[in-house]
Structures are given as structure tokens and as C-alpha cells.
VMD Tcl script that draws the C-alpha trace (Angstrom):
set ca {
  {-0.27 -0.14 -0.03}
  {1.36 3.25 -0.49}
  {1.07 6.69 0.85}
  {0.47 10.43 -0.70}
  {3.80 10.99 -1.63}
  {4.58 7.33 -2.57}
  {1.60 8.02 -5.07}
  {2.65 11.50 -6.04}
  {5.68 10.13 -7.06}
  {4.23 7.42 -9.25}
  {2.39 9.80 -11.22}
  {5.71 12.02 -11.35}
  {7.14 9.18 -13.38}
  {4.63 8.80 -15.11}
  {4.37 11.88 -16.63}
  {8.53 12.06 -17.00}
  {9.39 8.74 -17.26}
  {13.00 8.99 -15.52}
  {13.79 11.29 -12.81}
  {16.91 12.01 -10.79}
  {16.85 11.49 -7.31}
  {17.08 15.39 -6.49}
  {14.12 16.06 -9.24}
  {11.79 13.85 -7.03}
  {13.62 15.74 -3.25}
  {12.39 19.20 -5.46}
  {9.24 18.21 -6.06}
  {8.14 16.25 -3.43}
  {10.01 18.02 -0.64}
  {11.19 15.29 0.68}
  {14.84 14.11 2.12}
  {16.99 11.83 -0.67}
  {16.48 9.27 2.46}
  {13.07 9.50 2.54}
  {12.68 9.35 -1.80}
  {14.98 6.30 -1.82}
  {13.37 4.77 1.06}
  {9.78 5.59 -1.48}
  {11.77 3.85 -4.17}
  {12.92 1.08 -2.50}
  {9.42 0.27 -1.40}
  {7.86 1.10 -5.05}
  {10.38 -1.39 -6.53}
  {9.40 -4.10 -4.25}
  {5.79 -4.14 -5.13}
  {6.87 -3.96 -8.92}
  {6.04 -0.15 -9.91}
  {9.16 1.38 -10.61}
  {13.00 0.46 -11.29}
  {15.76 2.10 -9.42}
  {18.44 3.39 -11.62}
  {22.18 5.14 -11.26}
  {20.64 8.45 -9.40}
  {17.18 7.69 -9.91}
  {14.00 5.77 -11.44}
  {12.09 4.86 -13.84}
  {8.64 3.43 -14.32}
  {8.77 -0.06 -14.62}
  {7.28 -0.85 -18.32}
  {5.57 -4.30 -16.93}
  {3.53 -2.50 -14.14}
  {-0.34 -1.62 -14.70}
  {-0.58 1.56 -13.88}
  {-2.89 4.01 -13.08}
  {-6.10 1.63 -13.13}
  {-7.41 -0.83 -10.28}
  {-4.30 -3.40 -10.92}
  {-1.90 -0.87 -9.11}
  {-4.17 -1.93 -5.94}
  {-2.99 -4.06 -3.50}
  {-5.84 -6.54 -4.05}
  {-5.12 -6.70 -7.92}
  {-1.10 -7.40 -7.29}
  {-1.48 -9.56 -4.13}
  {-1.17 -8.74 -0.13}
  {2.39 -8.00 -0.46}
  {2.42 -6.65 3.02}
  {0.23 -9.43 4.57}
  {2.21 -12.34 3.05}
  {5.88 -10.78 4.05}
  {4.39 -10.48 7.79}
  {3.26 -14.08 7.29}
  {6.22 -15.15 6.62}
  {8.16 -13.55 9.23}
  {6.42 -15.39 11.75}
  {7.12 -18.97 10.36}
  {10.83 -17.82 10.10}
  {11.11 -16.42 13.83}
  {9.78 -20.73 14.76}
  {13.78 -21.61 12.91}
  {15.14 -19.20 15.69}
  {16.80 -21.10 19.05}
  {18.22 -19.13 22.16}
  {21.94 -19.03 22.05}
  {21.82 -18.70 17.97}
  {24.37 -16.76 15.30}
  {22.14 -15.45 12.47}
  {23.04 -13.84 9.47}
  {19.90 -11.58 8.13}
  {20.48 -9.49 4.78}
  {18.43 -6.28 4.31}
  {14.72 -6.30 2.47}
  {11.74 -5.86 3.57}
  {10.41 -8.97 4.31}
  {13.82 -9.48 6.79}
  {12.86 -6.02 8.36}
  {9.61 -7.95 8.97}
  {11.64 -10.68 11.06}
  {13.84 -8.54 12.66}
  {10.66 -6.82 14.04}
  {10.02 -10.17 15.64}
  {13.49 -10.80 16.63}
  {13.83 -8.33 18.89}
  {11.27 -9.70 21.06}
  {13.88 -12.96 21.62}
  {16.63 -12.79 24.13}
  {20.17 -14.58 23.84}
  {20.36 -14.08 20.21}
  {23.19 -12.68 18.03}
  {22.67 -10.84 15.31}
  {24.99 -9.98 11.87}
  {23.39 -7.58 9.22}
  {24.28 -5.56 6.52}
  {21.54 -3.35 6.78}
  {22.01 -0.16 8.87}
  {17.74 -0.26 9.55}
  {17.67 -3.73 10.65}
  {20.72 -2.68 12.92}
  {18.82 0.00 14.09}
  {15.73 -1.82 15.53}
  {18.09 -3.96 17.94}
  {19.62 -0.72 18.91}
  {17.58 -0.47 22.42}
  {17.33 -3.70 22.91}
  {21.20 -5.29 22.53}
  {21.26 -5.19 26.85}
  {18.11 -5.58 28.01}
  {17.56 -8.68 25.88}
  {21.44 -9.70 25.79}
  {21.35 -9.74 22.19}
  {23.93 -8.88 20.37}
  {24.27 -7.29 17.08}
  {27.36 -6.79 14.63}
  {26.69 -4.90 11.37}
  {29.68 -4.97 8.88}
  {31.46 -2.82 7.59}
  {31.52 -1.14 3.66}
  {29.91 1.06 1.69}
  {26.24 2.37 1.39}
  {25.94 2.76 -2.15}
  {22.98 4.25 -3.51}
  {21.45 1.83 -5.60}
  {21.85 -1.03 -2.75}
  {17.59 -1.58 -0.86}
  {17.04 -0.46 2.40}
  {20.38 1.25 3.08}
  {22.11 -1.77 2.97}
  {25.75 -2.21 3.22}
  {27.87 -3.82 0.23}
  {31.40 -4.48 -0.46}
  {34.88 -6.46 -0.10}
  {34.79 -5.24 3.87}
  {31.33 -6.21 4.45}
  {32.08 -9.99 3.26}
  {34.95 -10.19 5.06}
  {33.36 -9.55 8.53}
  {30.69 -11.75 7.23}
  {33.22 -14.68 6.97}
  {34.68 -14.16 10.19}
  {31.51 -15.77 11.80}
  {29.75 -18.82 11.87}
  {26.10 -18.82 11.90}
  {23.56 -21.40 12.82}
  {20.90 -19.73 10.20}
  {20.95 -17.23 7.60}
  {17.75 -15.57 6.59}
  {18.49 -13.83 2.64}
  {15.94 -12.57 0.68}
  {15.53 -12.32 -2.86}
  {14.53 -10.13 -6.11}
  {14.28 -13.39 -8.11}
  {13.82 -16.93 -8.11}
  {13.37 -18.64 -10.97}
  {13.86 -22.96 -11.34}
  {16.25 -22.43 -13.82}
  {18.65 -19.63 -12.88}
  {18.36 -20.21 -9.46}
  {18.37 -16.77 -6.91}
  {19.67 -13.78 -8.63}
  {20.10 -9.90 -7.70}
  {19.83 -6.70 -9.75}
  {23.74 -6.14 -8.73}
  {26.52 -8.09 -8.05}
  {27.96 -6.38 -4.51}
  {24.18 -7.28 -3.37}
  {24.54 -11.16 -4.60}
  {28.10 -11.45 -3.15}
  {26.81 -10.19 0.19}
  {24.31 -12.96 0.25}
  {26.99 -15.06 -1.24}
  {29.12 -14.95 2.07}
  {26.09 -15.52 4.02}
  {25.04 -18.60 2.52}
  {28.92 -19.80 2.35}
  {29.12 -19.78 5.79}
  {25.54 -20.63 7.52}
  {25.02 -23.83 9.18}
  {20.97 -23.32 7.46}
  {20.36 -21.23 4.70}
  {16.47 -19.80 4.59}
  {15.47 -18.03 1.89}
  {12.54 -15.92 2.57}
  {10.32 -14.82 -0.80}
  {6.83 -13.94 -1.06}
  {5.10 -14.98 -4.46}
  {5.78 -12.42 -6.58}
  {9.29 -12.85 -6.91}
  {8.92 -16.66 -8.18}
  {9.79 -16.87 -12.14}
  {11.96 -13.79 -12.10}
  {15.40 -13.76 -12.73}
  {18.13 -10.61 -12.46}
  {21.65 -10.06 -13.75}
  {23.89 -11.14 -11.12}
  {23.46 -15.06 -9.68}
  {22.98 -15.80 -5.73}
  {23.28 -19.70 -5.69}
  {20.98 -22.28 -6.88}
  {18.26 -23.75 -5.66}
  {20.39 -26.80 -3.95}
  {22.51 -24.44 -2.09}
  {19.22 -23.56 -0.23}
  {17.79 -25.59 3.07}
  {14.41 -24.35 3.40}
  {12.04 -21.82 1.54}
  {9.51 -19.43 3.56}
  {7.25 -18.18 1.07}
  {3.23 -17.65 1.03}
  {-0.25 -19.76 -0.03}
  {0.06 -17.56 -3.64}
  {3.04 -18.95 -4.13}
  {2.26 -21.87 -7.60}
  {2.35 -25.36 -6.80}
  {4.58 -25.81 -9.66}
  {7.25 -24.36 -7.70}
  {6.70 -25.55 -4.57}
  {6.71 -29.27 -5.82}
  {9.79 -28.42 -8.17}
  {12.15 -26.73 -5.25}
  {10.78 -30.11 -2.94}
  {12.24 -32.49 -5.80}
  {15.69 -30.92 -5.05}
  {15.85 -31.78 -1.27}
  {14.38 -27.92 -0.11}
  {12.15 -27.71 2.19}
  {9.15 -25.84 1.64}
  {6.99 -24.03 3.87}
  {3.95 -21.64 2.76}
  {2.98 -19.33 5.07}
  {-0.61 -19.29 6.11}
  {-2.32 -15.48 5.69}
  {-4.08 -14.23 8.75}
}
mol new
graphics top color blue
foreach p $ca { graphics top sphere $p radius 0.5 }
foreach p [lrange $ca 0 end-1] q [lrange $ca 1 end] { graphics top cylinder $p $q radius 0.2 }
display resetview
């Protein structure tokens, strides 16, 4: 669901096709950080594509019609929350957890703040901030990667060799990996190589790899390869994911849970 500013942002991109971040800031009287968050949200919903320094309309999105409604594209916010409720049941006291950036993983982090005696390793500034006030009182240790925040990276995520090197120093019981795309032939992919490399590193140093992906991510392929399907241990998705994907994942030994939508 979009707020008024995000609706205005979509209308501007419909009119101009492509606009720079600063142009959007000027037209909407908002800060660059706010505009980037809005663009990240709208890209997740499939309405826009972020490009270096700006954004453009997603040619595959049908905008300005009823198809742009939440009901038409699927209740993604509801799906993400349902996925998160399943994900935290996999966490046990004393666990070390890798969690990368993304809207679904933000929902998982929100629930993780209610647990205790766990260690979090993340490249997400937003997720790290969620734990700021609870780290001492609940015996939650939070480790934030050093590295670079690139303009294209979602949710203020940290990427680059320094971040990868830091992650490699830990061994996680479970890694919650989000994705922009999952395909039966090409596996898990991302639009940007630096983002894919962070996920690869988390996967390499985790005992259990859990992909968190709502139904909108299936059947898509992006440029940068993250992993093959058989590198995953568990996929948590929602009830709207087609049976064909569930059956194919199960056939290669991946456990699949479809979260119930409340």
C-alpha cells in the first residue's frame, strides 16, 4: 500500500518516465533518504525500477488502473508478515543469525527483537537500528558490517569487500536471505553484483540457509547470480506461490513452507 507521497511519486514518473533523485526531492519536498526509501518500497511492489541516481517506471507494471491496487498484486505486506512469523520459529536460544537487507527480513527483525540471547550479524542499517535499544536488556548482540552504502542498494544496505570479509569471520546457525528473484532454472538472482556477493558470503558461512520470498519473486531472473536452488535448505513463502514451484523445490531436497495468511 502506498502513502500519498508515494502515489505522487508514481504519478511524476508516469509523466516524465525517468527522474533523478534530486528532481524527485525538489518536486515532493522530501529528503533524498525519504525518496530512496519510497523508491525501494515501490520497486518491491513492482511499480518502478531504480537506476543510477534516479528511477523510472517499470514497463511491466500497469499503473493508473485498478490493477495497481493492493488486491490486484497480492497482499504483499500481509505475505511478508506471515513469512516472518514462520521464520522466527527456526531461531533458538544462543543462535547466531545472518540476516540481510530487504522488506521481508525487516519484518523478521521486528519479531526477533522480542527474543533474547541471540546474536545478529547484518548488513542492514535499518535492521541494526531495530535492535539498538534492546541489545543490552535482552542479551542480544548485534554486529553490523563495515563497508559501503551504494545508492542503488535497498534499505540502506552495506556492501563491498569489507562487508564480505567481516561476515566471513562469523559462523551462523541460520541465515535469512531475501531475494528479488527466484527461478527454477537460474536459481536465486539479484539486480546488483555487490548485493549478490553479500548473500553468497552469508550462505557460505551458514549451517542453514533460509530463503524468504513472497510469491511475487518467483519466475523472475536478474543479472547477478546468488546460488542454485540446491544450496538452499528451506524456502519460506506464502499461500499464493504456485504449486509447480513448491513441487520443483521439494524435488531437489529443499523444504518449503507456505505461510498462512491471516
